[in-house]
N, C-alpha and C positions, 0 to 999 in steps of 0.2 A: 504493500500500500504506500502511495506517495505521501511524503511528509508535508504537512501544511503548518503554517506558522501563524502566530497571533499578532495582533496589531502592536502590542508593546515590544515584542521581539523585533518586529520590523523597525520600530522607532529607534531601538538601541543601535541597530545596524546603520540606519540613515544618519543618526547623529555622529557616530564615529567616522563613517566613510566620507560623508559630505562636509563635515565641519572642518576637516583638515584642509580642504581646498579653499575654504573661506579664510583660514589662517594664512596659508602659504601663497595662494594665487592672488586673491583679491586685494589684500591690504597694501602691499607695496605699490601696486599700480594705482589703487584708489587714492592713497596719500600723495603720490606723485602728480596726479591730475587735479584733485580737489584740495590738496593742501590742508590748511587748518579747518576747512569745512567738510572734511571727509566724513565725519560722523553725521553731518546734515544730509549729505548725499545718501547715506544709508536710510535715513528716515524718509527722504523723498522717494526712494525706490520701493518702500514697503507697500503703500496703497496700490500701485500698479501690480505688484507681485500678489497681493491678495486677490485682485480681479483675475489674474492669470491662474491662480490656484483654484478659484471657483470654476473656471472653464475646464481645468484639468479634472476636477471632481465630476463635472457633467459627463466628460468622456469616460472616466472610470466607471461611473454609474451605468452608462450604456454597455460597457464591456462586461460587467458582472464578473463571473469567474471563468470566462472564456479566455484562453491564451491569445496574445496579440496577433500572432500569425493567423490563427484560425478565424479570429474576429474580422481581420482585414480581408482574408480570402472570401469570406461570406458577403462582404460589403462591396469590394471593388475588384475582386479577381486576383489571381496569383501574381500576375506581372506587376501591377501597381503595388500590390502588397509587398512583394520582394524589393521593389525600389525604395519604398518607405522604410522597411526594416533595415536594409543595407545602409541607408542614409543615417539612421540612428546608430548602427554599428560603427560607422566611420567616426561619428561624433564621440562615442564612448572610447574608441581607439585613440583619438586625439587627446581626450581627457586623461586617459591612462598614460600616454606618452609624456604629457606634461608633468604628472605627479612623479613618475619614475625619474625624470630628469632632475626635478627640483629636490627630490629626496636624496638622490645620489650626490648632487652638488652640496647640499646641506651637510651630509655626513662627511664628505671629503674636506670641506672647509673647516668644520668644527672639531672633528675627531680623528679622521684618517687621512691626513694631508699627504702621506707618502704612499698610500695605496692607490694603484691605478684605478681611474674611474670605471673602466669596463668591468673590472672585477666586482666592484661595489654594485653596479647596475645588474650584472648577470646573476649575482648571488641573490639580489632582491627579487628579480622577476622569477627566478626559480622557486623561491619560497611562495611567491604569489600564485604561481602556476599550480603548485601542489595543493594550496588551499582551495583554489577554484576547481581543481580536478575532482575533489571530493564533494563538490556541490554546494548549494546555497546553505544547507544545514551547518556545514563547517564554518562558513563565513559568519552566519548569524550567531552561532554559539561562541565563536572567537570574539565577536563584537560585544556580546553580553559579558564575557570575561574581562575584556580590556577597558571598556568604557568607564566603569566606576573609577579605576585607577587614573585614567586620563583626565576625567572630570575633577577628581580631587586635586591632582597636580595643577590643573588650570586655575582652580580657586586659590590654591596655595600661592602660586606666583602672583596672582592678582592682589591678594591680601598682603603678601610679604613686601611688595614694592610700593605700598601706599605712601610711605614717607619720602619716596624718591619722585613722586608725581606732583606736578603743578597744574591744577585744573584751570588756572587762568590762561593756559596755553590754548584753550578752546575758544577764547574770545580774541577779537570781536567776531560776532556772527556774520556770515555771508561776506567775509572779507575778500574772498577769492573771486567773487562775481558769479552771477547765475549760470553763465555758460560752463564754467568749471564745475559747478555743483551738478549740473545736468550730465556732464561727461562722467562724473563720478557715479551718478545714479545709474547710468547705462552699464557701467562696469559691474556694479552690484547686481543689477538685474541679469546681465549676461552670465554672471558667475553663479547665480542662484537657480537657474532653470534645470539643474541636474535632477530635480524631482521628476523629470520626464521618465526616469527609470521605473517609476511606479507602474507605467503602462505595460512594462515587461514582467513585473513582479506580482501584480495583484492576484493573478490566478493561483499563486502559491499560498495565498492566505486562507484561513478558515472562513473569514467573512470579508466581503468587499469593504473597502475603506469608506468612511463617512467624511463629510466636509470638515468636521471639527478636528479629526486626526490629521488630515492633510494640512489644514491651516496651522495647527500646532507645530507640525514639522517645519513648515516654512518660517513661522515666527521664531522658533528656536534657532534655525539656521541663520536667519538675519541677525538674531541676538548674538550668535557666536561670531559674527563679523563685527558687530557694534562694540562688544566688550574689548577685544584685543586692539581694535582700531583706536578707541579712546585711550586705552592704556599706552599704546605706542606714542600717540600725540602728546599725552601729558608727561610721559617719562623722558622723551627725547626732544620734543618740539617738532613742528611740522617740517622744518628744513632738514634736520638730521634724520628723522624717521623716514622722510621721502627718499633719502639717499641710501638707506640700509637695505640690504638684500632680503633679510628675513626679520623685519622689525618686531613681529610678535614674539619670536623666539629670543631675540636679543634682550628681552626683559629678564630672562633668566640670569643674565650676567650681573644684574643688580641685586640678586638674592644672596643673602648670607645668613648662616645659622650660627648665632653667637659670635664670638671673637675669632675663632680659629677655622671655621668652615665657611668658605666663600665661593668655591667652585662647585656649584650644583647644576650647572647648565647641561650636564649629560642627561638630566631628566627630560630636557626638551627633545632630545633625540628619541627617547622612549615614546614620548607623545607623538612625534612625527612618524616614527616607524609603525606604531600601532595603527594610526589612521591610514597611512600610506599602504601598508600591507593589506588591510581589509578592503580598502578602496580599489587597489589594483586588482586584487582577486575578484572583487565584484564586477569590475569592468570586463575582465576576461570571461567570467561566467555569462554576463549579459551578451557579449559578442557571440559566444558559442550558441546562445539561444536565438539570436536574431538572424544569423546567416542561414537558417533553415536546414541545417544538417541534422539528420536523425541518428545516423550511425555513431555509436559511442567512440569508435576509433577515430573517425573523421572529426568529431567534436574536439577530442584531445589534440588532434593535429592543428585545428583552427586556433586553439588556445596557445599552442607553442608558437605558431607563426605570429599571432597577435603579441605575445610576450616579447618576441625578438624585435618586432617593430617598435614596441614601447621602449625598448632598451637602445634602439638605434642612435638617437641623438648623443647619448653618452658614449656609445661605441665609436661613433664618428668624431667625437671630441669637438662638437660644434661650439662656436664662440658664444659665451653666455650673454654678451652684450647684444649680439645679433638675435638670439632667441628671445631675450626680454623685449627688444624693440618690436619683433614680430608679434609677440603676445600683446604688448601694450597698444600697438597701432592697429592690429587686425583681429585678434582673437575675440575680444570682448564684444566689439561691434558686430562681428559675424555671429557670435553666439547669441547675442540679443535678437538679431534678425531671425536666426535659425529657430530659436525657442518660440517666437511668436508665429512663424510660418508653420512649423510642425503642429503646434497646438491648433492653429486655424484649420489646417488640413484634417487633423483627427476629429475636430469638432464637426466639420462638414460631413465627414464619413459617418460619424455617430448619428447624424440625422437621416442618413440614407436607409432605405429598407433592405432587408436581406435579398440577395439576388434570386435565390430559390423561390421566395415568396412572390417576387415580381413575376417570375415565369408562371407560377401556379395560378396567380390571379389573372394573368393574360389568357392562359389556357381555359380557365373557368368562364371567362367572358366569351371566348370564341365558342365554347361548347353550348353556352346559354343561347347564343345567336343561332 
């Protein structure tokens, strides 16, 4: 019998897997664009994200417990269904590639400066592959095990650095101008649409998701961007925070335990590794589900290929300046457009009748005549 999961179990996985992207990806680029008003950009992005979440709920309600591939096949046919699923698979592949790259670079900068980057990246994707290979059950249980420790550490660093923070750094409000604030809001929106993965996962749940659960997930994810963003601004100031590669994790360097223990930033790598491992494993699992392969052997092959693609920027030793420029200039705007476009397409599809019902109704009308 296929294992099905509860809503709380799914929430544990979402918070661990997706919050790491909000810490690592969004905040450096958000502060670089919106500066002192980065936290205002997050608040500006939240109302549109609530609307986006409501439309996502309507789509999930239409799907029920039917797998995405099967639901799309019944609505728009196999060809259009395959095109849409492959588009989502490419999106998840890109997300996985970015997290593997950032995780490898973070580990090399802070703790393994003499270890070749390819070794770090290959070791990491190998662990992620084996987690994905054993299925969603392993990823969810791993998230349930790791999330409490990651959450406690997050609160610990926040409380421990209060004396090092100056909240006057958040003023004056709207000092960067409305255009900068809007660019920051687009970054937050584009980085928060990963909840699209729910359309692939809902059929694995015991009960379909309700709007309250989805809204809670989005609210918590936005909150997990807001907290570290405010912490980075008040600890370092907008100028320094905007120049740091990993400002959320740099706060660990401010933590000291008593008079003799001051280097506890290794705990930041535990946080990042926990989120990155489960997130990369989840991306590999989602890709294997979306490409439409039923054979277990070929599914494993698809995961291996995807894992190697995710590790490729580290293996090719791409310039970090070039990668960050591409992400900042293109990724978030593209992700913003992609998230709206895919949701619009899925919403239109959800309003369409089943193709079989259309044929049966047409035949019944002809027979009546």
